[in-house]
C-alpha positions as CSV (number, residue, x, y, z in Angstrom):
1,M,-4.2,-6.5,14.5
2,V,-1.0,-6.6,12.2
3,G,-1.2,-2.9,11.1
4,G,-1.3,-1.4,14.7
5,V,1.4,-3.3,15.8
6,I,3.4,-1.6,13.0
7,V,2.1,1.8,14.0
8,G,2.8,0.9,17.8
9,V,6.5,0.0,17.1
10,V,6.9,3.3,14.6
11,A,5.1,5.7,16.9
12,R,7.5,4.3,20.2
13,A,10.3,4.4,17.8
14,I,9.9,7.9,16.6
15,V,9.4,9.5,20.1
16,Y,11.8,7.6,22.1
17,T,15.4,9.4,21.5
18,S,17.7,10.8,24.7
19,G,16.2,13.9,24.3
20,G,13.0,12.6,24.9
21,G,11.6,13.2,21.5
22,P,12.4,14.1,17.8
23,Y,12.5,17.7,18.3
24,L,15.8,19.5,19.6
25,S,15.6,23.5,20.5
26,G,12.3,23.4,18.1
27,T,14.1,22.3,15.0
28,M,13.9,18.7,13.6
29,S,17.2,17.0,14.2
30,L,18.7,14.9,11.5
31,I,18.4,11.8,13.4
32,G,14.3,12.7,14.1
33,F,13.7,13.2,10.8
34,H,15.6,10.2,9.7
35,K,13.5,8.3,11.9
36,L,10.3,10.0,10.1
37,L,11.7,8.9,6.4
38,I,11.9,5.0,8.1
39,A,8.5,5.6,9.3
40,T,7.0,6.6,6.0
41,A,8.3,3.8,4.3
42,I,7.6,1.7,6.9
43,L,3.7,2.6,7.0
44,F,4.1,2.3,2.6
45,C,5.8,-1.0,2.5
46,A,2.8,-2.4,5.1
47,F,0.4,-0.8,2.7
48,F,1.5,-2.0,-0.2
49,A,2.0,-5.5,1.5
50,V,-2.0,-5.7,2.3
51,W,-2.7,-4.6,-0.7
52,Q,-0.9,-6.5,-2.8
53,G,-2.2,-9.7,-0.8
54,I,-6.1,-8.7,-1.4
55,I,-4.7,-8.4,-5.2
56,F,-3.8,-11.7,-4.7
57,T,-7.1,-13.3,-3.4
58,R,-8.8,-11.8,-5.9
59,T,-6.7,-12.8,-9.0
60,G,-4.2,-15.8,-7.4
61,A,-1.3,-14.2,-9.3
62,A,2.5,-15.5,-8.3
63,L,3.5,-12.0,-8.9
64,N,0.9,-10.5,-6.2
65,V,2.0,-12.8,-3.3
66,A,5.5,-12.2,-4.4
67,L,5.7,-8.7,-4.3
68,A,3.2,-8.9,-0.4
69,A,5.8,-11.0,0.7
70,S,8.3,-9.1,-0.3
71,F,7.3,-5.6,1.2
72,A,6.2,-7.0,4.4
73,L,9.6,-8.3,4.8
74,A,11.0,-5.1,4.0
75,A,8.3,-3.2,6.2
76,A,9.4,-5.9,9.1
77,G,13.0,-5.1,8.0
78,L,12.6,-1.0,8.6
79,A,10.8,-1.7,11.9
80,Y,13.4,-3.4,13.1
81,Y,16.0,-0.8,12.1
82,L,14.2,1.8,13.9
83,A,13.6,0.1,16.9
84,N,17.6,-0.2,17.2
85,L,18.4,2.8,15.4
86,Q,20.7,3.8,18.4
87,R,22.5,1.0,18.4
88,F,23.0,0.9,15.0
89,L,24.4,4.8,15.0
90,K,26.8,4.3,18.0
91,R,30.3,5.3,17.4
92,D,33.2,4.7,18.6
93,S,34.8,7.4,20.3
């Protein structure tokens, strides 16, 4: 369930730009490439958090639960950043 929500947020954030997509004239824009990198980081952090959570249930080691929580928090922070990227990039003219 959580993975589906994360993928949905990532997909919407990548597709949405003022031009309707991450591509401009057949080439990827710098912002589109940045979104792709952030989305990859979100998926990595979410996967690693789940993996460490599974390992924690098998071993009970505190390090695994700390890693799972840290990477889940990182994934959430990156997802927030990606969803609000246009606001973060606004510059005063």
